[in-house]
Phi, psi and omega in degrees: 000167175296311180261109183288317178237118188297331182290335179249013177271105182309309182303327176287319177296322169288322180297320187283334191268358170111013183297327181289321180295317183288318180301313177294330174291323179282319174300323181296322178294322178292315169303324178288324176291322185283323188248358185061031189222125184275128182230021179306309186294324187279334180283331179294330177274022174289127173243158179246137171246136178282107179272153178300135175258159179290144185289145179291135177240179184265014178305311183296326176302314184299326184279317176305315177298309176307315187295316185290332172297310175304322177300312184296318178306309178294324178294317180307302178298317175302319178285334173293312180299325178295316182290325175298314178306308183295322190291324180290323172301312178303317180292313176295329178289317179304312176308317172301310183294327180286325186284338176270000178081015178259164176279160175305162179299324179307325187262009179282000000 
């Protein structure tokens, strides 16, 4: 179920503490103002049934794993392209330094 422990589940706590009675009185007052007809007695007999909720599945976990895997793949390709770009820049810089008669950066 959605709430594993009923004592810590907010919807069930509200339901047990009288939110249904409060909501029924508010609805009865709104209907009475709109129609000039009292429905308070029929609203008090309102009952709530706790319906079964869908069981929690691991779908969100699958999406999280897929998202993390996708981000890792994007990061890996970005780092690969970044290293290629930096290696190309260093190679061009070495050629320029050699043309100027200077040593490579590693020997400075």
